[in-house]
Steps between C-alpha positions, in 0.01 A plus 500: 500500500611852427358779713546852355419802733455817308554868633123543526485195739337278242625145506521287199529125539624241244441140564785265400274340215446849346859551406817305432762768516568856591758758398647796672679747279581774737205722421202249448398171653341272236286196549546237227286197385573292198769755394248793492486792736185497685576732794703820473586717799696823501714487817437868565140394607610182701574494864589123532506184322501176695545155333382203694594161374 
């Protein structure tokens, strides 16, 4: 599970079956499923990212 907390206190939760990878490029956090970007978060609007295995 990935839990992303935004600066407006909104939490976004991704269950493990919803994604198969993620990318961090220094400015964006990207959720990937089957090679396609399905979630795209600008880190300027993110407080925290927690990845639970």
